[in-house]
Short mmCIF file of the C-alpha atoms (twelve columns), coordinates in Angstrom:
data_MODEL
# 
_entry.id   MODEL 
# 
loop_
_atom_site.group_PDB 
_atom_site.id 
_atom_site.type_symbol 
_atom_site.label_atom_id 
_atom_site.label_alt_id 
_atom_site.label_comp_id 
_atom_site.label_asym_id 
_atom_site.label_seq_id 
_atom_site.Cartn_x 
_atom_site.Cartn_y 
_atom_site.Cartn_z 
_atom_site.pdbx_PDB_model_num 
ATOM 1   C CA . UNK A 1   -139.306 -9.852 -169.201 1 
ATOM 2   C CA . UNK A 2   -141.423 -7.538 -171.645 1 
ATOM 3   C CA . UNK A 3   -139.832 -5.368 -173.696 1 
ATOM 4   C CA . UNK A 4   -141.632 -2.296 -172.127 1 
ATOM 5   C CA . UNK A 5   -140.934 -3.231 -169.046 1 
ATOM 6   C CA . UNK A 6   -136.671 -3.526 -169.919 1 
ATOM 7   C CA . UNK A 7   -137.400 -0.072 -171.317 1 
ATOM 8   C CA . UNK A 8   -139.137 1.582  -167.876 1 
ATOM 9   C CA . UNK A 9   -136.297 0.096  -166.374 1 
ATOM 10  C CA . UNK A 10  -133.848 1.706  -168.817 1 
ATOM 11  C CA . UNK A 11  -135.030 5.190  -168.277 1 
ATOM 12  C CA . UNK A 12  -135.696 5.384  -165.129 1 
ATOM 13  C CA . UNK A 13  -131.870 3.720  -163.990 1 
ATOM 14  C CA . UNK A 14  -130.440 7.239  -162.217 1 
ATOM 15  C CA . UNK A 15  -127.836 7.825  -164.703 1 
ATOM 16  C CA . UNK A 16  -130.606 8.534  -167.396 1 
ATOM 17  C CA . UNK A 17  -132.459 10.997 -165.666 1 
ATOM 18  C CA . UNK A 18  -129.258 13.055 -163.903 1 
ATOM 19  C CA . UNK A 19  -128.393 12.740 -168.126 1 
ATOM 20  C CA . UNK A 20  -132.000 14.406 -169.362 1 
ATOM 21  C CA . UNK A 21  -131.661 16.783 -166.705 1 
ATOM 22  C CA . UNK A 22  -128.028 17.789 -168.094 1 
ATOM 23  C CA . UNK A 23  -129.178 17.767 -171.662 1 
ATOM 24  C CA . UNK A 24  -132.211 20.282 -170.500 1 
ATOM 25  C CA . UNK A 25  -130.009 22.539 -168.492 1 
ATOM 26  C CA . UNK A 26  -127.356 22.634 -171.188 1 
ATOM 27  C CA . UNK A 27  -129.935 23.863 -173.888 1 
ATOM 28  C CA . UNK A 28  -130.564 26.477 -171.199 1 
ATOM 29  C CA . UNK A 29  -126.932 27.277 -171.173 1 
ATOM 30  C CA . UNK A 30  -126.610 27.420 -174.219 1 
ATOM 31  C CA . UNK A 31  -129.923 29.893 -174.964 1 
ATOM 32  C CA . UNK A 32  -128.043 32.095 -172.041 1 
ATOM 33  C CA . UNK A 33  -124.863 32.680 -173.800 1 
ATOM 34  C CA . UNK A 34  -126.377 32.638 -177.335 1 
ATOM 35  C CA . UNK A 35  -128.374 36.000 -175.445 1 
ATOM 36  C CA . UNK A 36  -124.962 36.803 -174.308 1 
ATOM 37  C CA . UNK A 37  -122.916 37.164 -177.613 1 
ATOM 38  C CA . UNK A 38  -125.455 38.536 -179.192 1 
ATOM 39  C CA . UNK A 39  -127.465 41.146 -177.187 1 
ATOM 40  C CA . UNK A 40  -124.201 41.954 -174.689 1 
ATOM 41  C CA . UNK A 41  -120.742 41.108 -176.586 1 
ATOM 42  C CA . UNK A 42  -121.587 41.472 -180.100 1 
ATOM 43  C CA . UNK A 43  -122.717 45.195 -179.465 1 
ATOM 44  C CA . UNK A 44  -119.652 46.209 -178.097 1 
ATOM 45  C CA . UNK A 45  -117.491 44.649 -180.581 1 
ATOM 46  C CA . UNK A 46  -119.357 45.992 -182.732 1 
ATOM 47  C CA . UNK A 47  -118.913 49.707 -180.964 1 
ATOM 48  C CA . UNK A 48  -114.959 49.057 -180.539 1 
ATOM 49  C CA . UNK A 49  -114.509 48.314 -184.024 1 
ATOM 50  C CA . UNK A 50  -116.168 51.586 -185.581 1 
ATOM 51  C CA . UNK A 51  -119.815 50.127 -185.689 1 
ATOM 52  C CA . UNK A 52  -118.820 46.354 -187.492 1 
ATOM 53  C CA . UNK A 53  -121.693 43.830 -187.334 1 
ATOM 54  C CA . UNK A 54  -120.672 40.560 -188.070 1 
ATOM 55  C CA . UNK A 55  -124.341 39.519 -188.594 1 
ATOM 56  C CA . UNK A 56  -125.131 41.636 -191.426 1 
ATOM 57  C CA . UNK A 57  -122.089 40.621 -193.056 1 
ATOM 58  C CA . UNK A 58  -122.104 37.800 -196.372 1 
ATOM 59  C CA . UNK A 59  -121.675 37.270 -200.001 1 
ATOM 60  C CA . UNK A 60  -124.350 37.739 -202.701 1 
ATOM 61  C CA . UNK A 61  -124.730 35.487 -204.525 1 
ATOM 62  C CA . UNK A 62  -127.889 36.002 -206.462 1 
ATOM 63  C CA . UNK A 63  -129.649 39.434 -205.931 1 
ATOM 64  C CA . UNK A 64  -133.105 39.188 -204.509 1 
ATOM 65  C CA . UNK A 65  -135.750 40.088 -206.755 1 
ATOM 66  C CA . UNK A 66  -137.981 43.403 -206.586 1 
ATOM 67  C CA . UNK A 67  -141.817 43.806 -206.788 1 
ATOM 68  C CA . UNK A 68  -142.927 46.759 -208.527 1 
ATOM 69  C CA . UNK A 69  -143.057 49.023 -205.105 1 
ATOM 70  C CA . UNK A 70  -139.136 48.279 -204.484 1 
ATOM 71  C CA . UNK A 71  -140.088 45.502 -201.807 1 
ATOM 72  C CA . UNK A 72  -137.650 42.044 -201.898 1 
ATOM 73  C CA . UNK A 73  -139.321 39.170 -202.835 1 
ATOM 74  C CA . UNK A 74  -139.432 36.699 -200.138 1 
ATOM 75  C CA . UNK A 75  -136.962 33.165 -201.136 1 
ATOM 76  C CA . UNK A 76  -135.259 34.913 -203.921 1 
ATOM 77  C CA . UNK A 77  -131.674 35.793 -203.939 1 
ATOM 78  C CA . UNK A 78  -129.348 33.773 -202.126 1 
ATOM 79  C CA . UNK A 79  -125.980 34.731 -199.936 1 
ATOM 80  C CA . UNK A 80  -123.513 33.291 -197.736 1 
ATOM 81  C CA . UNK A 81  -124.107 34.542 -194.472 1 
ATOM 82  C CA . UNK A 82  -120.029 34.108 -193.013 1 
ATOM 83  C CA . UNK A 83  -121.314 37.058 -190.394 1 
ATOM 84  C CA . UNK A 84  -123.114 34.598 -188.946 1 
ATOM 85  C CA . UNK A 85  -120.956 31.933 -188.685 1 
ATOM 86  C CA . UNK A 86  -118.221 34.239 -187.206 1 
ATOM 87  C CA . UNK A 87  -121.030 34.867 -184.231 1 
ATOM 88  C CA . UNK A 88  -121.449 31.394 -183.735 1 
ATOM 89  C CA . UNK A 89  -117.433 30.705 -184.027 1 
ATOM 90  C CA . UNK A 90  -117.228 33.394 -180.830 1 
ATOM 91  C CA . UNK A 91  -120.160 32.218 -179.049 1 
ATOM 92  C CA . UNK A 92  -118.522 28.391 -179.095 1 
ATOM 93  C CA . UNK A 93  -115.202 29.934 -177.711 1 
ATOM 94  C CA . UNK A 94  -117.274 32.043 -175.206 1 
ATOM 95  C CA . UNK A 95  -119.281 28.376 -174.355 1 
ATOM 96  C CA . UNK A 96  -116.105 26.526 -174.550 1 
ATOM 97  C CA . UNK A 97  -114.506 29.263 -172.027 1 
ATOM 98  C CA . UNK A 98  -116.860 29.515 -170.033 1 
ATOM 99  C CA . UNK A 99  -117.191 25.637 -169.590 1 
ATOM 100 C CA . UNK A 100 -113.506 25.492 -169.027 1 
ATOM 101 C CA . UNK A 101 -113.332 27.782 -165.992 1 
ATOM 102 C CA . UNK A 102 -116.222 25.934 -164.259 1 
ATOM 103 C CA . UNK A 103 -114.366 22.199 -165.041 1 
ATOM 104 C CA . UNK A 104 -111.566 23.907 -163.688 1 
ATOM 105 C CA . UNK A 105 -113.276 25.025 -161.026 1 
ATOM 106 C CA . UNK A 106 -114.837 22.043 -159.508 1 
ATOM 107 C CA . UNK A 107 -111.436 19.823 -160.497 1 
ATOM 108 C CA . UNK A 108 -109.457 22.480 -157.857 1 
ATOM 109 C CA . UNK A 109 -112.018 22.071 -155.313 1 
ATOM 110 C CA . UNK A 110 -111.947 18.168 -155.677 1 
ATOM 111 C CA . UNK A 111 -108.100 18.263 -155.054 1 
ATOM 112 C CA . UNK A 112 -108.540 20.651 -152.086 1 
ATOM 113 C CA . UNK A 113 -110.962 17.847 -150.912 1 
ATOM 114 C CA . UNK A 114 -109.074 15.103 -151.584 1 
ATOM 115 C CA . UNK A 115 -105.612 16.839 -149.774 1 
ATOM 116 C CA . UNK A 116 -107.579 17.866 -147.057 1 
ATOM 117 C CA . UNK A 117 -106.047 15.750 -143.688 1 
ATOM 118 C CA . UNK A 118 -108.463 13.715 -142.538 1 
ATOM 119 C CA . UNK A 119 -109.937 14.691 -139.716 1 
ATOM 120 C CA . UNK A 120 -109.408 12.430 -136.858 1 
ATOM 121 C CA . UNK A 121 -112.237 12.026 -134.354 1 
ATOM 122 C CA . UNK A 122 -111.939 12.976 -131.175 1 
ATOM 123 C CA . UNK A 123 -112.520 9.272  -129.152 1 
ATOM 124 C CA . UNK A 124 -109.126 8.286  -131.714 1 
ATOM 125 C CA . UNK A 125 -106.955 11.206 -129.812 1 
ATOM 126 C CA . UNK A 126 -108.590 10.118 -126.450 1 
ATOM 127 C CA . UNK A 127 -107.173 6.808  -127.189 1 
ATOM 128 C CA . UNK A 128 -104.241 7.856  -128.416 1 
ATOM 129 C CA . UNK A 129 -103.421 9.854  -124.725 1 
ATOM 130 C CA . UNK A 130 -104.399 7.262  -122.934 1 
ATOM 131 C CA . UNK A 131 -102.206 4.500  -124.789 1 
ATOM 132 C CA . UNK A 132 -99.314  7.009  -124.414 1 
ATOM 133 C CA . UNK A 133 -99.567  7.476  -120.929 1 
ATOM 134 C CA . UNK A 134 -99.858  3.755  -120.593 1 
ATOM 135 C CA . UNK A 135 -96.326  2.967  -122.563 1 
ATOM 136 C CA . UNK A 136 -95.165  5.766  -120.456 1 
ATOM 137 C CA . UNK A 137 -95.162  3.915  -116.707 1 
# 
């Protein structure tokens, strides 16, 4: 078996395709969560904290150079943007919470399914009744 055919067999396995779909969905889910945080949650936090905008928070290490017109020259100056880091931590916490709730719900549904009594087929019920009737005679 050649290397190409081995790779084709490996890539086309069901688990590999499921994983690929999961990665793609995870990326899309991450984009949705990022938008939720940046566009919905952070403005609310900013509103209730007196206009605090985490994304603008930074420690300036070197001031940016300014040209003759007063415009900032791109690529000059450096800063530690700790506000972006705080936003990333909040995004991670929300994503982790959402995933926790999804997994918890799935586990609860799986447990309920496992604990549900198995439904006895009708023909077995009839056979049991016939057996009981014969046993009484």
